[in-house]
gemmi code that builds the backbone of each chain (N, CA, C; Angstrom):
import gemmi

chains = {
    "A": [
        ("MET", (94.880, 128.512, 91.900), (93.474, 128.235, 92.211), (92.694, 129.526, 92.461)),
        ("PHE", (93.307, 130.410, 93.278), (92.657, 131.686, 93.582), (93.510, 132.864, 93.124)),
        ("LYS", (94.477, 132.590, 92.256), (95.488, 133.602, 91.923), (94.884, 134.969, 91.618)),
        ("GLU", (93.809, 134.967, 90.814), (93.240, 136.239, 90.389), (92.707, 137.061, 91.579)),
        ("GLN", (91.922, 136.378, 92.459), (91.388, 137.072, 93.632), (92.504, 137.564, 94.561)),
        ("LEU", (93.531, 136.724, 94.732), (94.617, 137.079, 95.645), (95.407, 138.291, 95.128)),
        ("GLN", (95.684, 138.255, 93.825), (96.439, 139.355, 93.230), (95.685, 140.679, 93.354)),
        ("LYS", (94.375, 140.615, 93.165), (93.544, 141.816, 93.260), (93.639, 142.426, 94.666)),
        ("ILE", (93.591, 141.584, 95.698), (93.656, 142.076, 97.079), (94.975, 142.806, 97.332)),
        ("VAL", (96.085, 142.185, 96.914), (97.404, 142.776, 97.173), (97.607, 144.049, 96.349)),
        ("ASP", (97.304, 143.958, 95.054), (97.647, 145.069, 94.167), (96.741, 146.281, 94.349)),
        ("LYS", (95.515, 146.074, 94.804), (94.596, 147.205, 94.956), (94.682, 147.866, 96.330)),
        ("THR", (95.487, 147.292, 97.232), (95.631, 147.877, 98.568), (96.970, 148.608, 98.660)),
        ("GLU", (96.936, 149.885, 98.968), (98.173, 150.652, 99.133), (98.997, 150.005, 100.254)),
        ("GLY", (100.229, 149.635, 99.957), (101.097, 149.017, 100.964), (100.966, 147.503, 101.040)),
        ("GLY", (100.119, 146.910, 100.199), (99.918, 145.461, 100.204), (101.182, 144.706, 99.828)),
        ("LEU", (101.483, 143.600, 100.509), (102.711, 142.847, 100.258), (102.438, 141.421, 99.776)),
        ("ALA", (101.634, 140.678, 100.522), (101.430, 139.270, 100.189), (100.155, 138.748, 100.833)),
        ("VAL", (99.555, 137.738, 100.213), (98.316, 137.156, 100.731), (98.375, 135.645, 100.536)),
        ("ILE", (97.683, 134.918, 101.414), (97.764, 133.464, 101.382), (96.436, 132.849, 101.812)),
        ("VAL", (96.101, 131.701, 101.224), (95.005, 130.871, 101.727), (95.658, 129.687, 102.419)),
        ("MET", (95.324, 129.480, 103.684), (96.001, 128.463, 104.484), (94.978, 127.715, 105.329)),
        ("ASP", (95.291, 126.440, 105.641), (94.396, 125.762, 106.585), (94.942, 125.903, 108.006)),
        ("MET", (94.125, 125.521, 108.971), (94.446, 125.785, 110.373), (95.703, 125.027, 110.838)),
        ("ASN", (96.131, 124.026, 110.045), (97.351, 123.293, 110.383), (98.603, 123.897, 109.751)),
        ("GLY", (98.426, 125.007, 109.022), (99.591, 125.682, 108.453), (99.974, 125.207, 107.062)),
        ("ILE", (99.056, 124.496, 106.391), (99.316, 124.053, 105.014), (98.763, 125.106, 104.053)),
        ("ALA", (99.634, 125.646, 103.195), (99.217, 126.684, 102.255), (98.525, 126.069, 101.047)),
        ("LEU", (97.425, 126.714, 100.615), (96.672, 126.231, 99.469), (97.022, 127.053, 98.231)),
        ("ASP", (97.140, 128.360, 98.419), (97.496, 129.249, 97.318), (98.043, 130.539, 97.913)),
        ("THR", (98.897, 131.209, 97.166), (99.523, 132.423, 97.695), (99.890, 133.383, 96.570)),
        ("TYR", (99.957, 134.645, 96.883), (100.449, 135.643, 95.932), (101.258, 136.688, 96.699)),
        ("ALA", (102.469, 136.973, 96.251), (103.312, 137.966, 96.912), (103.903, 138.916, 95.889)),
        ("LYS", (103.978, 140.180, 96.253), (104.672, 141.154, 95.409), (106.156, 140.853, 95.452)),
        ("ASP", (106.864, 141.173, 94.364), (108.329, 141.030, 94.388), (108.891, 141.892, 95.514)),
        ("GLY", (109.844, 141.353, 96.234), (110.527, 142.145, 97.262), (109.782, 142.267, 98.572)),
        ("ALA", (108.723, 141.461, 98.769), (108.036, 141.477, 100.065), (109.054, 141.058, 101.140)),
        ("PRO", (109.173, 141.855, 102.238), (110.262, 141.630, 103.189), (110.024, 140.448, 104.140)),
        ("PHE", (108.848, 139.832, 104.082), (108.561, 138.694, 104.944), (108.058, 137.539, 104.093)),
        ("ASP", (108.278, 136.334, 104.594), (107.714, 135.161, 103.937), (106.299, 134.962, 104.471)),
        ("ILE", (105.310, 135.090, 103.618), (103.908, 135.054, 104.045), (103.550, 133.693, 104.656)),
        ("ASN", (104.221, 132.638, 104.221), (104.002, 131.320, 104.819), (104.329, 131.317, 106.304)),
        ("THR", (105.517, 131.826, 106.631), (105.969, 131.865, 108.020), (105.068, 132.773, 108.861)),
        ("VAL", (104.753, 133.937, 108.303), (103.886, 134.885, 109.010), (102.551, 134.225, 109.355)),
        ("SER", (101.977, 133.530, 108.383), (100.637, 132.969, 108.565), (100.636, 131.809, 109.543)),
        ("ILE", (101.692, 131.002, 109.522), (101.772, 129.896, 110.477), (101.809, 130.462, 111.900)),
        ("GLU", (102.607, 131.516, 112.116), (102.656, 132.132, 113.448), (101.293, 132.719, 113.823)),
        ("LEU", (100.639, 133.360, 112.836), (99.370, 134.015, 113.136), (98.231, 133.017, 113.344)),
        ("SER", (98.395, 131.790, 112.848), (97.336, 130.809, 113.089), (97.210, 130.515, 114.591)),
        ("THR", (98.310, 130.691, 115.344), (98.213, 130.516, 116.808), (97.429, 131.675, 117.428)),
        ("VAL", (97.590, 132.872, 116.850), (96.838, 134.030, 117.354), (95.351, 133.848, 117.050)),
        ("LEU", (95.080, 133.347, 115.845), (93.683, 133.076, 115.468), (93.072, 132.030, 116.405)),
        ("GLY", (93.844, 131.021, 116.744), (93.375, 130.001, 117.686), (93.036, 130.605, 119.037)),
        ("ALA", (93.900, 131.495, 119.527), (93.654, 132.159, 120.815), (92.383, 133.009, 120.746)),
        ("ALA", (92.197, 133.700, 119.623), (91.016, 134.542, 119.452), (89.742, 133.702, 119.427)),
        ("LYS", (89.811, 132.541, 118.766), (88.646, 131.651, 118.704), (88.273, 131.142, 120.094)),
        ("ARG", (89.302, 130.750, 120.875), (89.030, 130.273, 122.236), (88.428, 131.390, 123.081)),
        ("ALA", (88.955, 132.622, 122.926), (88.419, 133.760, 123.682), (86.956, 134.005, 123.307)),
        ("SER", (86.654, 133.949, 122.006), (85.277, 134.188, 121.542), (84.331, 133.134, 122.097)),
        ("GLU", (84.814, 131.879, 122.157), (83.980, 130.818, 122.713), (83.692, 131.058, 124.188)),
        ("MET", (84.753, 131.423, 124.930), (84.594, 131.703, 126.356), (83.577, 132.821, 126.583)),
        ("LEU", (83.608, 133.810, 125.702), (82.758, 134.994, 125.863), (81.385, 134.802, 125.213)),
        ("GLU", (81.197, 133.652, 124.570), (79.974, 133.401, 123.804), (79.684, 134.564, 122.852)),
        ("ALA", (80.740, 135.006, 122.182), (80.630, 136.166, 121.293), (80.435, 135.761, 119.840)),
        ("GLY", (80.193, 134.487, 119.610), (79.973, 134.020, 118.238), (81.276, 133.695, 117.549)),
        ("LYS", (81.166, 133.302, 116.283), (82.353, 132.903, 115.534), (83.288, 134.078, 115.273)),
        ("THR", (84.580, 133.816, 115.270), (85.578, 134.827, 114.956), (85.658, 134.979, 113.446)),
        ("SER", (85.399, 136.191, 112.946), (85.443, 136.389, 111.505), (86.772, 136.978, 111.055)),
        ("GLU", (87.411, 137.756, 111.931), (88.620, 138.451, 111.489), (89.500, 138.831, 112.664)),
        ("ILE", (90.815, 138.743, 112.492), (91.742, 139.367, 113.435), (92.750, 140.189, 112.637)),
        ("ALA", (93.264, 141.224, 113.267), (94.298, 142.047, 112.642), (95.377, 142.280, 113.681)),
        ("VAL", (96.625, 142.142, 113.281), (97.745, 142.344, 114.198), (98.695, 143.362, 113.582)),
        ("SER", (98.943, 144.450, 114.306), (99.856, 145.482, 113.811), (101.115, 145.495, 114.656)),
        ("THR", (102.261, 145.349, 114.015), (103.543, 145.472, 114.701), (104.319, 146.613, 114.049)),
        ("GLU", (105.505, 146.869, 114.574), (106.311, 147.976, 114.036), (106.600, 147.815, 112.549)),
        ("LYS", (106.771, 146.562, 112.102), (107.222, 146.341, 110.726), (106.168, 145.789, 109.777)),
        ("LEU", (105.007, 145.404, 110.319), (104.047, 144.662, 109.505), (102.633, 144.738, 110.090)),
        ("THR", (101.647, 144.865, 109.219), (100.255, 144.708, 109.638), (99.685, 143.510, 108.897)),
        ("THR", (99.047, 142.605, 109.621), (98.473, 141.424, 108.985), (97.008, 141.277, 109.379)),
        ("ILE", (96.174, 141.026, 108.370), (94.752, 140.791, 108.593), (94.476, 139.326, 108.287)),
        ("VAL", (93.782, 138.654, 109.183), (93.428, 137.250, 108.980), (91.905, 137.147, 108.974)),
        ("ARG", (91.358, 136.587, 107.908), (89.894, 136.415, 107.810), (89.585, 134.933, 107.661)),
        ("THR", (88.694, 134.413, 108.500), (88.332, 133.005, 108.373), (87.442, 132.833, 107.143)),
        ("LEU", (87.698, 131.767, 106.376), (86.878, 131.479, 105.190), (85.815, 130.439, 105.542)),
        ("ASN", (86.210, 129.445, 106.323), (85.273, 128.452, 106.870), (85.954, 127.795, 108.079)),
        ("GLU", (85.463, 126.644, 108.504), (86.023, 126.013, 109.698), (87.497, 125.625, 109.506)),
        ("THR", (87.898, 125.409, 108.264), (89.219, 124.847, 107.989), (90.222, 125.866, 107.446)),
        ("TYR", (89.753, 126.777, 106.620), (90.664, 127.666, 105.913), (90.548, 129.130, 106.345)),
        ("PHE", (91.683, 129.828, 106.239), (91.663, 131.278, 106.445), (92.497, 131.975, 105.375)),
        ("LEU", (92.246, 133.260, 105.233), (92.940, 134.124, 104.288), (93.773, 135.082, 105.135)),
        ("ALA", (95.078, 135.193, 104.862), (95.928, 136.128, 105.613), (96.580, 137.092, 104.644)),
        ("PHE", (96.569, 138.361, 104.993), (97.048, 139.415, 104.107), (98.030, 140.315, 104.875)),
        ("ALA", (99.275, 140.351, 104.421), (100.298, 141.178, 105.078), (100.525, 142.459, 104.287)),
        ("MET", (100.627, 143.566, 105.016), (100.899, 144.846, 104.352), (101.886, 145.662, 105.183)),
        ("LYS", (102.395, 146.726, 104.594), (103.278, 147.625, 105.337), (102.507, 148.246, 106.503)),
        ("PRO", (103.233, 148.676, 107.556), (102.556, 149.241, 108.730), (101.688, 150.459, 108.389)),
        ("ASP", (102.083, 151.194, 107.332), (101.285, 152.366, 106.944), (100.352, 152.046, 105.767)),
        ("GLY", (100.133, 150.759, 105.521), (99.229, 150.337, 104.448), (97.781, 150.697, 104.747)),
        ("ASN", (96.944, 150.591, 103.738), (95.529, 150.958, 103.874), (94.717, 149.764, 104.420)),
        ("VAL", (94.651, 149.691, 105.760), (93.986, 148.569, 106.433), (92.506, 148.493, 106.061)),
        ("GLY", (91.853, 149.652, 105.978), (90.430, 149.681, 105.662), (90.156, 149.081, 104.289)),
        ("LYS", (90.970, 149.460, 103.321), (90.827, 148.952, 101.954), (91.089, 147.443, 101.930)),
        ("GLY", (92.152, 147.014, 102.608), (92.484, 145.592, 102.649), (91.370, 144.768, 103.258)),
        ("ARG", (90.809, 145.255, 104.384), (89.701, 144.543, 105.034), (88.514, 144.439, 104.080)),
        ("TYR", (88.227, 145.533, 103.390), (87.098, 145.569, 102.461), (87.270, 144.550, 101.337)),
        ("LEU", (88.456, 144.542, 100.724), (88.704, 143.628, 99.600), (88.643, 142.164, 100.043)),
        ("MET", (89.143, 141.870, 101.255), (89.078, 140.497, 101.768), (87.635, 140.083, 102.036)),
        ("ARG", (86.873, 141.015, 102.607), (85.467, 140.734, 102.931), (84.678, 140.443, 101.658)),
        ("MET", (84.992, 141.202, 100.597), (84.290, 141.012, 99.329), (84.657, 139.672, 98.686)),
        ("ALA", (85.949, 139.278, 98.782), (86.422, 138.065, 98.105), (86.035, 136.790, 98.860)),
        ("ALA", (85.879, 136.889, 100.185), (85.743, 135.690, 101.027), (84.578, 134.762, 100.648)),
        ("PRO", (83.350, 135.271, 100.434), (82.238, 134.340, 100.177), (82.466, 133.502, 98.915)),
        ("GLU", (82.961, 134.131, 97.858), (83.217, 133.412, 96.606), (84.307, 132.358, 96.799)),
        ("MET", (85.357, 132.720, 97.525), (86.448, 131.776, 97.772), (85.964, 130.604, 98.639)),
        ("ALA", (85.151, 130.923, 99.648), (84.661, 129.879, 100.562), (83.841, 128.842, 99.815)),
        ("LYS", (83.109, 129.283, 98.772), (82.275, 128.367, 97.975), (83.106, 127.290, 97.315)),
        ("GLU", (84.335, 127.647, 96.934), (85.190, 126.693, 96.204), (86.007, 125.795, 97.140)),
        ("LEU", (85.866, 126.001, 98.441), (86.688, 125.215, 99.395), (85.914, 124.049, 99.984)),
    ],
    "B": [
        ("MET", (90.628, 158.343, 136.573), (91.992, 158.706, 136.170), (92.055, 159.123, 134.689)),
        ("PHE", (91.408, 158.294, 133.831), (91.408, 158.602, 132.398), (89.983, 158.802, 131.879)),
        ("LYS", (89.045, 159.020, 132.811), (87.627, 158.998, 132.445), (87.318, 159.820, 131.195)),
        ("GLU", (87.901, 161.014, 131.129), (87.577, 161.917, 130.024), (88.026, 161.332, 128.666)),
        ("GLN", (89.277, 160.853, 128.634), (89.788, 160.258, 127.385), (88.969, 159.019, 126.983)),
        ("LEU", (88.627, 158.200, 127.998), (87.900, 156.957, 127.710), (86.505, 157.258, 127.172)),
        ("GLN", (85.836, 158.207, 127.814), (84.480, 158.565, 127.388), (84.478, 159.090, 125.948)),
        ("LYS", (85.492, 159.878, 125.612), (85.593, 160.447, 124.260), (85.698, 159.333, 123.210)),
        ("ILE", (86.528, 158.310, 123.501), (86.714, 157.210, 122.553), (85.380, 156.491, 122.296)),
        ("VAL", (84.665, 156.183, 123.373), (83.402, 155.431, 123.232), (82.327, 156.283, 122.561)),
        ("ASP", (82.172, 157.513, 123.041), (81.042, 158.324, 122.581), (81.221, 158.853, 121.164)),
        ("LYS", (82.459, 159.023, 120.726), (82.689, 159.573, 119.381), (82.766, 158.489, 118.310)),
        ("THR", (82.739, 157.224, 118.718), (82.800, 156.133, 117.736), (81.403, 155.551, 117.546)),
        ("GLU", (80.910, 155.545, 116.320), (79.607, 154.952, 116.034), (79.651, 153.469, 116.417)),
        ("GLY", (78.747, 153.042, 117.281), (78.710, 151.642, 117.703), (79.595, 151.343, 118.906)),
        ("GLY", (80.270, 152.353, 119.447), (81.143, 152.161, 120.605), (80.366, 151.707, 121.839)),
        ("LEU", (80.917, 150.759, 122.595), (80.228, 150.211, 123.766), (80.977, 150.479, 125.071)),
        ("ALA", (82.246, 150.094, 125.131), (82.989, 150.200, 126.386), (84.479, 150.172, 126.127)),
        ("VAL", (85.240, 150.800, 127.024), (86.693, 150.843, 126.872), (87.332, 150.678, 128.251)),
        ("ILE", (88.535, 150.136, 128.289), (89.177, 149.833, 129.564), (90.690, 150.001, 129.437)),
        ("VAL", (91.316, 150.445, 130.533), (92.783, 150.398, 130.651), (93.087, 149.255, 131.604)),
        ("MET", (93.901, 148.300, 131.152), (94.135, 147.084, 131.937), (95.611, 146.719, 131.879)),
        ("ASP", (96.120, 146.064, 132.941), (97.486, 145.569, 132.831), (97.476, 144.125, 132.334)),
        ("MET", (98.636, 143.631, 131.957), (98.734, 142.331, 131.290), (98.267, 141.181, 132.195)),
        ("ASN", (98.158, 141.448, 133.509), (97.658, 140.413, 134.423), (96.147, 140.453, 134.603)),
        ("GLY", (95.480, 141.364, 133.893), (94.028, 141.415, 133.961), (93.469, 142.315, 135.055)),
        ("ILE", (94.320, 143.191, 135.597), (93.845, 144.137, 136.618), (93.444, 145.437, 135.922)),
        ("ALA", (92.165, 145.836, 136.092), (91.673, 147.044, 135.439), (92.096, 148.290, 136.207)),
        ("LEU", (92.509, 149.312, 135.462), (92.939, 150.568, 136.072), (91.820, 151.601, 135.981)),
        ("ASP", (91.154, 151.643, 134.849), (90.057, 152.583, 134.655), (89.188, 152.059, 133.517)),
        ("THR", (87.909, 152.413, 133.548), (86.992, 151.896, 132.532), (85.835, 152.860, 132.305)),
        ("TYR", (85.265, 152.795, 131.106), (84.056, 153.565, 130.818), (83.166, 152.721, 129.917)),
        ("ALA", (81.901, 152.567, 130.285), (80.978, 151.777, 129.467), (79.680, 152.547, 129.277)),
        ("LYS", (79.127, 152.452, 128.096), (77.798, 153.013, 127.837), (76.766, 152.191, 128.583)),
        ("ASP", (75.675, 152.808, 129.000), (74.589, 152.046, 129.615), (74.113, 150.988, 128.631)),
        ("GLY", (73.858, 149.801, 129.142), (73.285, 148.759, 128.301), (74.284, 148.049, 127.412)),
        ("ALA", (75.595, 148.230, 127.656), (76.588, 147.466, 126.888), (76.351, 145.978, 127.168)),
        ("PRO", (76.251, 145.158, 126.094), (75.818, 143.769, 126.281), (76.920, 142.849, 126.809)),
        ("PHE", (78.140, 143.356, 126.940), (79.244, 142.544, 127.457), (79.921, 143.275, 128.600)),
        ("ASP", (80.514, 142.506, 129.513), (81.321, 143.103, 130.563), (82.729, 143.304, 130.006)),
        ("ILE", (83.137, 144.546, 129.906), (84.423, 144.868, 129.268), (85.600, 144.262, 130.047)),
        ("ASN", (85.444, 144.088, 131.362), (86.479, 143.430, 132.165), (86.727, 142.009, 131.667)),
        ("THR", (85.649, 141.248, 131.531), (85.753, 139.853, 131.100), (86.320, 139.768, 129.685)),
        ("VAL", (85.799, 140.625, 128.799), (86.264, 140.637, 127.414), (87.774, 140.883, 127.368)),
        ("SER", (88.236, 141.841, 128.155), (89.645, 142.227, 128.088), (90.561, 141.171, 128.678)),
        ("ILE", (90.113, 140.514, 129.732), (90.920, 139.440, 130.316), (91.107, 138.333, 129.277)),
        ("GLU", (90.031, 137.973, 128.574), (90.154, 136.949, 127.527), (91.089, 137.429, 126.418)),
        ("LEU", (90.945, 138.709, 126.039), (91.740, 139.208, 124.916), (93.206, 139.394, 125.271)),
        ("SER", (93.514, 139.487, 126.576), (94.927, 139.612, 126.949), (95.686, 138.344, 126.547)),
        ("THR", (94.991, 137.206, 126.482), (95.655, 135.973, 126.011), (95.927, 136.059, 124.502)),
        ("VAL", (95.008, 136.705, 123.770), (95.207, 136.884, 122.326), (96.379, 137.841, 122.092)),
        ("LEU", (96.432, 138.889, 122.887), (97.540, 139.846, 122.787), (98.866, 139.145, 123.084)),
        ("GLY", (98.878, 138.285, 124.084), (100.086, 137.515, 124.417), (100.528, 136.652, 123.243)),
        ("ALA", (99.576, 135.992, 122.591), (99.889, 135.151, 121.427), (100.449, 136.002, 120.289)),
        ("ALA", (99.862, 137.182, 120.090), (100.331, 138.076, 119.026), (101.756, 138.556, 119.314)),
        ("LYS", (102.031, 138.850, 120.586), (103.379, 139.305, 120.957), (104.411, 138.210, 120.708)),
        ("ARG", (104.065, 136.976, 121.070), (104.989, 135.866, 120.837), (105.217, 135.668, 119.341)),
        ("ALA", (104.137, 135.774, 118.544), (104.263, 135.626, 117.091), (105.176, 136.716, 116.521)),
        ("SER", (104.997, 137.951, 116.990), (105.818, 139.065, 116.494), (107.283, 138.860, 116.833)),
        ("GLU", (107.539, 138.326, 118.040), (108.931, 138.052, 118.433), (109.540, 136.991, 117.534)),
        ("MET", (108.782, 135.914, 117.299), (109.266, 134.835, 116.435), (109.604, 135.373, 115.047)),
        ("LEU", (108.778, 136.295, 114.566), (108.939, 136.821, 113.205), (109.896, 138.008, 113.149)),
        ("GLU", (110.370, 138.421, 114.325), (111.208, 139.627, 114.420), (110.531, 140.794, 113.711)),
        ("ALA", (109.243, 140.923, 113.968), (108.448, 141.955, 113.289), (108.294, 143.211, 114.146)),
        ("GLY", (109.045, 143.276, 115.251), (108.969, 144.454, 116.117), (107.846, 144.334, 117.128)),
        ("LYS", (107.697, 145.371, 117.929), (106.684, 145.354, 118.985), (105.264, 145.340, 118.416)),
        ("THR", (104.375, 144.642, 119.096), (102.975, 144.625, 118.703), (102.299, 145.894, 119.210)),
        ("SER", (101.733, 146.674, 118.302), (101.094, 147.913, 118.728), (99.587, 147.757, 118.867)),
        ("GLU", (98.998, 146.854, 118.083), (97.537, 146.773, 118.084), (97.056, 145.418, 117.591)),
        ("ILE", (95.989, 144.909, 118.205), (95.289, 143.768, 117.616), (93.795, 144.118, 117.580)),
        ("ALA", (93.092, 143.527, 116.635), (91.642, 143.716, 116.544), (91.026, 142.349, 116.307)),
        ("VAL", (89.970, 142.044, 117.028), (89.295, 140.761, 116.879), (87.820, 141.021, 116.590)),
        ("SER", (87.342, 140.494, 115.466), (85.928, 140.667, 115.105), (85.216, 139.333, 115.202)),
        ("THR", (84.148, 139.295, 115.986), (83.307, 138.107, 116.056), (81.897, 138.499, 115.623)),
        ("GLU", (81.013, 137.501, 115.600), (79.633, 137.779, 115.157), (78.956, 138.868, 115.996)),
        ("LYS", (79.298, 138.912, 117.305), (78.565, 139.815, 118.199), (79.341, 141.034, 118.662)),
        ("LEU", (80.654, 141.059, 118.374), (81.489, 142.081, 118.994), (82.782, 142.300, 118.203)),
        ("THR", (83.191, 143.548, 118.092), (84.530, 143.840, 117.573), (85.317, 144.506, 118.692)),
        ("THR", (86.528, 144.036, 118.946), (87.346, 144.626, 120.006), (88.719, 144.988, 119.467)),
        ("ILE", (89.155, 146.201, 119.779), (90.486, 146.665, 119.392), (91.328, 146.769, 120.664)),
        ("VAL", (92.521, 146.225, 120.632), (93.418, 146.292, 121.784), (94.676, 147.031, 121.346)),
        ("ARG", (95.029, 148.093, 122.048), (96.245, 148.850, 121.714), (97.176, 148.842, 122.917)),
        ("THR", (98.428, 148.465, 122.721), (99.361, 148.478, 123.843), (99.733, 149.922, 124.172)),
        ("LEU", (99.772, 150.232, 125.486), (100.159, 151.576, 125.917), (101.640, 151.601, 126.289)),
        ("ASN", (102.092, 150.544, 126.948), (103.525, 150.346, 127.241), (103.724, 148.852, 127.552)),
        ("GLU", (104.827, 148.504, 128.171), (105.108, 147.084, 128.432), (104.065, 146.452, 129.347)),
        ("THR", (103.410, 147.268, 130.165), (102.536, 146.744, 131.222), (101.048, 146.916, 130.929)),
        ("TYR", (100.689, 148.037, 130.312), (99.269, 148.356, 130.167), (98.788, 148.345, 128.719)),
        ("PHE", (97.505, 147.997, 128.559), (96.889, 148.124, 127.244), (95.504, 148.745, 127.379)),
        ("LEU", (95.023, 149.244, 126.250), (93.719, 149.874, 126.142), (92.875, 148.940, 125.281)),
        ("ALA", (91.692, 148.555, 125.755), (90.824, 147.687, 124.955), (89.481, 148.377, 124.754)),
        ("PHE", (88.980, 148.335, 123.535), (87.761, 149.066, 123.162), (86.819, 148.100, 122.430)),
        ("ALA", (85.648, 147.887, 123.016), (84.658, 146.991, 122.416), (83.570, 147.808, 121.721)),
        ("MET", (83.193, 147.348, 120.537), (82.118, 148.027, 119.811), (81.213, 146.998, 119.130)),
        ("LYS", (80.074, 147.469, 118.629), (79.178, 146.584, 117.888), (79.890, 146.106, 116.623)),
        ("PRO", (79.475, 144.939, 116.088), (80.148, 144.400, 114.890), (80.103, 145.363, 113.704)),
        ("ASP", (79.077, 146.201, 113.639), (78.987, 147.153, 112.530), (79.487, 148.538, 112.951)),
        ("GLY", (80.209, 148.603, 114.072), (80.763, 149.875, 114.550), (81.849, 150.398, 113.617)),
        ("ASN", (82.222, 151.649, 113.804), (83.210, 152.303, 112.944), (84.638, 152.001, 113.448)),
        ("VAL", (85.192, 150.896, 112.960), (86.509, 150.430, 113.410), (87.593, 151.467, 113.118)),
        ("GLY", (87.536, 152.068, 111.937), (88.548, 153.056, 111.545), (88.574, 154.228, 112.508)),
        ("LYS", (87.400, 154.718, 112.867), (87.290, 155.853, 113.796), (87.793, 155.449, 115.178)),
        ("GLY", (87.416, 154.269, 115.621), (87.862, 153.778, 116.930), (89.375, 153.656, 116.996)),
        ("ARG", (89.978, 153.072, 115.942), (91.439, 152.927, 115.897), (92.099, 154.297, 115.948)),
        ("TYR", (91.536, 155.236, 115.199), (92.104, 156.582, 115.148), (92.066, 157.246, 116.530)),
        ("LEU", (90.921, 157.182, 117.185), (90.785, 157.833, 118.499), (91.702, 157.190, 119.541)),
        ("MET", (91.861, 155.865, 119.471), (92.764, 155.182, 120.407), (94.211, 155.589, 120.142)),
        ("ARG", (94.574, 155.675, 118.862), (95.950, 156.026, 118.498), (96.275, 157.442, 118.962)),
        ("MET", (95.277, 158.327, 118.869), (95.485, 159.704, 119.303), (95.620, 159.802, 120.825)),
        ("ALA", (94.837, 159.014, 121.548), (94.816, 159.115, 123.018), (96.008, 158.421, 123.663)),
        ("ALA", (96.562, 157.399, 122.992), (97.553, 156.519, 123.631), (98.808, 157.225, 124.167)),
        ("PRO", (99.457, 158.099, 123.392), (100.708, 158.686, 123.893), (100.504, 159.473, 125.200)),
        ("GLU", (99.422, 160.251, 125.261), (99.130, 161.041, 126.461), (98.851, 160.135, 127.656)),
        ("MET", (98.096, 159.066, 127.413), (97.784, 158.134, 128.497), (99.041, 157.403, 128.967)),
        ("ALA", (99.879, 157.015, 128.012), (101.106, 156.282, 128.362), (102.005, 157.122, 129.264)),
        ("LYS", (102.013, 158.435, 129.034), (102.837, 159.342, 129.843), (102.469, 159.281, 131.316)),
        ("GLU", (101.193, 159.060, 131.596), (100.723, 159.063, 132.987), (100.830, 157.704, 133.653)),
        ("LEU", (101.322, 156.699, 132.907), (101.378, 155.340, 133.474), (102.784, 155.000, 133.969)),
    ],
}
model = gemmi.Model(1)
for chain_id, residues in chains.items():
    chain = gemmi.Chain(chain_id)
    for i, (resn, *xyz) in enumerate(residues, 1):
        res = gemmi.Residue()
        res.name, res.seqid = resn, gemmi.SeqId(i, " ")
        for name, pos in zip(("N", "CA", "C"), xyz):
            atom = gemmi.Atom()
            atom.name, atom.element = name, gemmi.Element(name[0])
            atom.pos, atom.b_iso = gemmi.Position(*pos), 0.0
            res.add_atom(atom)
        chain.add_residue(res)
    model.add_chain(chain)
structure = gemmi.Structure()
structure.add_model(model)
structure.setup_entities()
């Protein structure tokens, strides 16, 4: 469904591993992963949907507006999560030394077009 | 205690508003805020400590190693949280159009020195 956009995000970001479109209940809509990605993007995204939920609750408490993006960096993985609309989000996993700025940019550019089709 | 390091992070980042050193229980150790910052960095950080907790649990589940950093972007505020050690973290709030890359860089540079004193 979104294969072309997803592939572009992963392949154009140095250190990019895998990307997924998922709903807030953890159901994957479409995904693209490089061969040999060391993590299953499905599992990563399901875990991160709880982090996104926590961020949304924090934003509501702070009256800081809607949460557009979260990024989580660990020793082995950096993941960026961008909300597409109320139901769906885009999650992108990369190596810890991957180009986070480039990844954020490519996701930001792709999001409005993807959101239109959801 | 860390006034000089904190001031440097805020003042050298375009759009920087306020920064705080806080423990995981929400007790602030030191803080620096620009005049007219539209949010109380104490309140923001207490809320974000729950997001950091969720990220840490997700990283453990995924065996992805220690969580070093999370960033949350909302309509009105972008906040970067960097862990300093098991007990303390550094949280930096900036305008949504602030220079996230510069902020992350300055926090990463300051963290090891600050961690030594904790």
